[in-house]
C-alpha positions as CSV (number, residue, x, y, z in Angstrom):
1,M,20.4,15.8,27.4
2,L,22.8,13.5,29.3
3,M,20.0,10.9,29.7
4,T,19.2,11.0,26.0
5,T,22.9,10.6,25.1
6,N,23.2,7.6,27.4
7,L,20.2,5.9,25.7
8,I,21.7,6.2,22.2
9,D,24.5,3.9,21.2
10,K,25.5,2.5,17.8
11,D,23.5,-0.7,18.0
12,T,20.4,1.1,19.3
13,L,20.6,3.7,16.5
14,K,20.9,0.9,14.0
15,L,17.7,-0.8,15.3
16,L,15.7,2.4,14.9
17,R,16.3,1.9,11.2
18,I,15.7,5.5,10.3
19,P,16.6,5.0,6.6
20,F,13.8,2.4,6.5
21,S,11.4,5.3,6.6
22,I,12.0,5.8,2.8
23,F,9.9,2.6,2.3
24,L,7.0,4.3,4.2
25,M,7.3,7.6,2.5
26,P,5.1,7.1,-0.6
27,V,1.8,7.4,1.2
28,F,2.7,10.8,2.6
29,L,4.0,12.0,-0.7
30,F,0.9,10.8,-2.5
31,A,-1.2,12.8,0.0
32,L,1.0,15.8,-0.6
33,S,0.8,15.5,-4.3
34,Q,-3.0,15.4,-4.3
35,A,-3.5,18.4,-1.9
36,E,-5.2,21.4,-3.5
37,S,-3.9,23.8,-0.9
38,I,-0.8,23.1,1.1
39,N,0.2,24.5,4.5
40,W,4.0,24.0,4.1
41,Q,4.8,24.6,7.7
42,N,2.5,21.8,8.8
43,T,3.7,19.6,5.9
44,L,7.3,19.8,7.0
45,L,6.5,19.3,10.7
46,S,4.2,16.3,10.0
47,F,6.8,14.8,7.7
48,I,9.5,15.1,10.4
49,I,7.1,13.7,13.1
50,L,6.2,10.6,11.1
51,H,9.5,9.8,9.4
52,L,12.1,10.8,12.1
53,F,10.2,10.0,15.3
54,I,7.1,7.8,15.0
55,Y,8.3,5.3,12.3
56,P,11.7,4.8,14.0
57,A,10.0,4.4,17.4
58,S,7.8,1.8,15.9
59,N,10.8,0.0,14.3
60,G,12.7,0.1,17.6
61,Y,9.7,-1.2,19.7
62,N,9.1,-4.0,17.2
63,S,12.7,-5.1,17.3
64,F,12.8,-5.0,21.1
65,M,9.6,-7.2,21.3
66,D,10.7,-9.6,18.6
67,Q,14.3,-10.0,19.8
68,D,15.1,-11.2,16.2
69,E,18.2,-13.3,15.6
70,G,17.8,-13.3,11.8
71,S,17.5,-10.5,9.2
72,I,14.9,-7.8,9.7
73,G,13.8,-5.0,7.3
74,G,16.8,-2.9,6.5
75,L,19.3,-4.9,8.5
76,K,20.7,-8.2,7.4
77,H,22.6,-8.8,10.7
78,P,20.8,-6.8,13.4
79,P,22.5,-6.3,16.8
80,K,20.9,-7.7,19.9
81,P,18.2,-5.3,21.2
82,T,18.6,-4.0,24.8
83,K,16.4,-2.1,27.2
84,K,17.9,1.1,25.8
85,L,15.9,0.5,22.6
86,F,12.7,0.3,24.5
87,Y,13.3,3.5,26.3
88,I,14.4,5.4,23.2
89,S,11.3,4.2,21.3
90,I,9.1,5.6,24.1
91,L,11.0,8.9,24.1
92,L,10.7,9.3,20.3
93,D,6.9,8.7,20.5
94,F,6.7,11.3,23.3
95,I,8.6,13.9,21.2
96,G,6.5,13.1,18.1
97,L,3.2,13.4,20.0
98,S,4.3,16.6,21.7
99,L,5.2,18.2,18.4
100,S,1.9,17.0,16.9
101,F,-0.1,19.5,19.0
102,F,1.4,22.3,17.0
103,I,-0.5,21.0,14.0
104,S,-3.9,20.2,15.6
105,I,-5.5,18.2,18.4
106,P,-7.3,15.8,15.9
107,F,-3.9,15.1,14.3
108,S,-2.5,14.3,17.8
109,I,-5.4,12.0,18.6
110,C,-5.0,10.0,15.4
111,L,-1.2,9.9,15.8
112,L,-1.8,8.3,19.2
113,M,-4.1,5.8,17.7
114,Y,-1.5,4.9,15.1
115,I,1.1,4.4,17.9
116,L,-1.3,2.2,19.9
117,A,-2.0,0.1,16.8
118,S,1.7,-0.3,16.1
119,R,2.3,-1.3,19.7
120,A,-0.6,-3.8,19.7
121,Y,0.9,-5.4,16.6
122,S,4.2,-6.1,18.4
123,Y,3.4,-6.2,22.2
124,K,3.6,-9.8,23.6
125,G,0.4,-9.4,25.6
126,I,-1.7,-8.6,22.4
127,R,0.6,-9.5,19.5
128,L,-1.6,-8.9,16.5
129,K,1.4,-10.1,14.4
130,K,0.6,-13.7,15.3
131,Y,-2.9,-13.4,13.8
132,P,-2.4,-13.6,10.0
133,Y,-5.6,-11.8,8.9
134,L,-6.1,-9.4,11.7
135,G,-2.4,-8.4,11.7
136,F,-2.5,-7.9,7.9
137,I,-5.6,-5.8,8.0
138,T,-4.2,-3.7,10.8
139,V,-1.0,-2.9,8.9
140,I,-2.5,-2.1,5.5
141,F,-5.2,0.1,7.1
142,S,-2.8,2.0,9.5
143,Q,0.1,2.4,7.1
144,G,-2.2,2.9,4.1
145,A,-5.6,4.7,4.4
146,F,-5.1,6.0,7.9
147,T,-1.7,7.4,7.2
148,F,-3.0,9.1,4.1
149,L,-5.9,10.5,6.2
150,I,-3.7,12.0,8.9
151,A,-1.1,13.3,6.4
152,Y,-3.7,15.0,4.2
153,H,-5.2,16.6,7.3
154,A,-1.9,18.0,8.4
155,I,-1.1,19.2,4.9
156,T,-4.4,20.9,4.3
157,L,-6.1,21.2,7.7
158,L,-9.3,19.9,6.2
159,S,-11.5,17.9,8.7
160,Y,-11.3,14.1,8.5
161,Q,-14.9,13.9,7.4
162,E,-14.2,16.3,4.5
163,I,-11.1,14.2,3.5
164,I,-13.1,11.0,3.5
165,N,-15.8,12.6,1.4
166,R,-13.3,13.9,-1.1
167,Q,-10.6,11.3,-1.1
168,L,-12.3,8.0,-0.4
169,L,-10.9,6.3,-3.5
170,A,-7.4,7.5,-2.7
171,L,-7.7,6.1,0.8
172,I,-8.7,2.7,-0.5
173,A,-6.0,2.8,-3.2
174,C,-3.3,3.4,-0.5
175,S,-4.4,0.4,1.5
176,L,-4.7,-1.8,-1.6
177,L,-1.2,-0.7,-2.6
178,L,0.1,-1.7,0.9
179,A,-1.7,-5.0,0.5
180,G,0.4,-5.7,-2.5
181,V,3.6,-4.8,-0.8
182,Y,3.4,-5.9,2.8
183,P,3.3,-9.7,2.4
184,L,6.4,-9.5,0.3
185,T,8.3,-7.9,3.2
186,Q,7.5,-11.0,5.3
187,I,8.4,-13.7,2.7
188,Y,12.0,-14.2,3.9
189,Q,11.1,-14.5,7.6
190,H,8.7,-17.5,7.5
191,E,11.0,-19.7,9.6
192,E,11.9,-16.9,12.1
193,D,8.3,-15.8,12.5
194,Y,7.0,-19.4,12.9
195,K,9.6,-20.1,15.5
196,N,8.3,-17.0,17.5
197,G,4.7,-18.2,17.1
198,D,3.8,-15.5,14.5
199,I,1.7,-16.9,11.7
200,T,1.9,-14.1,9.1
201,I,-0.2,-13.7,6.0
202,S,2.8,-14.5,3.8
203,Y,3.4,-17.7,5.8
204,K,-0.3,-18.7,5.3
205,L,-0.1,-18.0,1.6
206,G,3.3,-19.7,1.0
207,Y,6.0,-18.5,-1.3
208,R,4.1,-18.8,-4.6
209,G,0.8,-17.8,-3.0
210,T,2.4,-14.6,-1.6
211,F,3.4,-13.5,-5.1
212,A,0.0,-14.4,-6.6
213,F,-1.8,-12.5,-3.9
214,C,0.4,-9.5,-4.2
215,C,-0.1,-9.5,-8.0
216,F,-3.9,-9.5,-7.5
217,A,-3.6,-6.7,-4.8
218,F,-1.4,-4.6,-7.2
219,L,-3.9,-5.0,-10.0
220,T,-6.8,-4.0,-7.7
221,S,-4.9,-0.9,-6.5
222,I,-4.3,0.1,-10.1
223,I,-8.0,-0.1,-10.9
224,C,-8.7,2.0,-7.8
225,F,-6.1,4.5,-8.8
226,Y,-7.6,4.7,-12.3
227,Y,-11.1,5.5,-10.9
228,Y,-9.7,8.0,-8.5
229,F,-7.7,9.9,-11.1
230,R,-10.7,9.8,-13.5
231,E,-12.9,11.2,-10.7
232,V,-10.6,14.1,-10.1
233,D,-10.1,14.6,-13.9
234,L,-6.4,13.9,-13.8
235,L,-6.0,10.8,-16.0
236,N,-2.6,12.1,-17.1
237,N,-1.4,11.5,-13.5
238,F,-2.6,7.9,-13.8
239,I,-0.5,7.4,-16.9
240,I,2.6,8.9,-15.1
241,L,2.0,6.5,-12.2
242,Q,2.0,3.5,-14.5
243,L,5.1,4.6,-16.4
244,C,7.0,5.3,-13.1
245,F,6.1,1.9,-11.8
246,I,7.5,-0.1,-14.7
247,P,10.9,-0.9,-13.1
248,A,9.2,-2.3,-10.0
249,V,6.8,-4.4,-12.1
250,V,9.7,-5.8,-14.1
251,Y,11.6,-6.7,-11.0
252,F,8.6,-8.2,-9.3
253,F,8.0,-10.7,-12.2
254,H,11.7,-11.4,-12.5
255,W,11.8,-12.3,-8.8
256,F,8.5,-14.2,-9.0
257,Y,9.9,-16.3,-11.7
258,K,13.1,-17.1,-9.6
259,V,11.0,-18.0,-6.5
260,W,8.7,-20.2,-8.6
261,R,11.7,-22.2,-9.7
262,D,13.5,-22.1,-6.4
263,S,11.9,-20.9,-3.1
264,S,15.4,-20.1,-1.7
265,A,15.2,-16.9,-3.9
266,A,12.7,-15.6,-1.4
267,D,15.5,-14.2,0.7
268,F,16.5,-10.9,2.4
269,E,18.5,-9.5,-0.5
270,H,15.7,-9.9,-3.1
271,T,13.1,-8.5,-0.6
272,M,15.1,-5.4,0.2
273,K,15.8,-4.8,-3.5
274,M,12.1,-5.1,-4.3
275,N,11.3,-2.7,-1.5
276,L,13.9,-0.2,-2.6
277,I,12.9,-0.2,-6.3
278,A,9.2,0.1,-5.5
279,S,9.6,2.9,-2.9
280,V,12.0,4.9,-5.2
281,C,9.6,4.5,-8.1
282,L,6.6,5.6,-6.1
283,N,8.5,8.4,-4.2
284,N,9.8,9.8,-7.5
285,C,6.3,9.5,-9.1
286,F,4.5,11.4,-6.4
287,I,7.2,14.1,-6.2
288,L,6.7,14.5,-10.0
289,L,2.9,14.7,-9.6
290,L,3.3,17.3,-6.8
291,L,5.4,19.5,-9.1
292,I,2.9,19.1,-11.9
293,N,-0.2,19.7,-9.7
294,Q,1.5,22.8,-8.2
295,Q,2.3,23.9,-11.8
296,V,6.0,24.0,-11.2
297,I,6.4,21.9,-14.3
298,K,4.0,21.4,-17.3
299,F,2.7,18.1,-18.5
300,Q,0.5,17.8,-21.6
């Protein structure tokens, strides 16, 4: 206990960016909303493992490796990372992995794979982040389809093969949705990333190109969601998704217009506002779908 207390100080806690987990919550909530049968004990435990241990550990490790001097996701003026941040990220991963065995061994194995992919993205010796296409694919797969897969498994205890057979379109839709969001999170860091030798997908696309690409990815994800909800005979859910996402779409095009006229609008404040609006819209939508699908509320 004393060792853990010594590891955690105000700056280290900031760099774990625990509130940032709200931006990663939609995929888990989407999986929960689509589950036919729910093991609530596993659902709560897997939610805690991912959002309070694994995601903050990933944030901390990434910050330690990057040693950013400029703004990062969730922090406009981040403190200087220290060795404490590295140790606490390892400790959080260890706790998360230890708890995962209470769900299932397959869940633990996939969780370890997620951690390793996250580390490979940031670790200086591999640094997938410096490869624009490989880094992009790694993120949208691991935080999209793969996260849906492991979350759905924890929630329902169905095998991974069963989930892929039943929910393939949902898995693809999650990754396409991430493809429409992730480049926008990089758009204000072009100079900082380039200085560190990281050529991100957003840097390759440029300011206008990033918005155009994200628009295309969003449209593709919408098509995929449509076919998914049609396949499961829940087109009402698709309508709800579109209605809930209107505020994010409006802000997206408003911001796109500002960046088109002046690239300086591709800044930290606009990026965080876009992230917040999109995540709140999606989180609220999937909570609503969960209540409808569990017949807590009626929707005709």
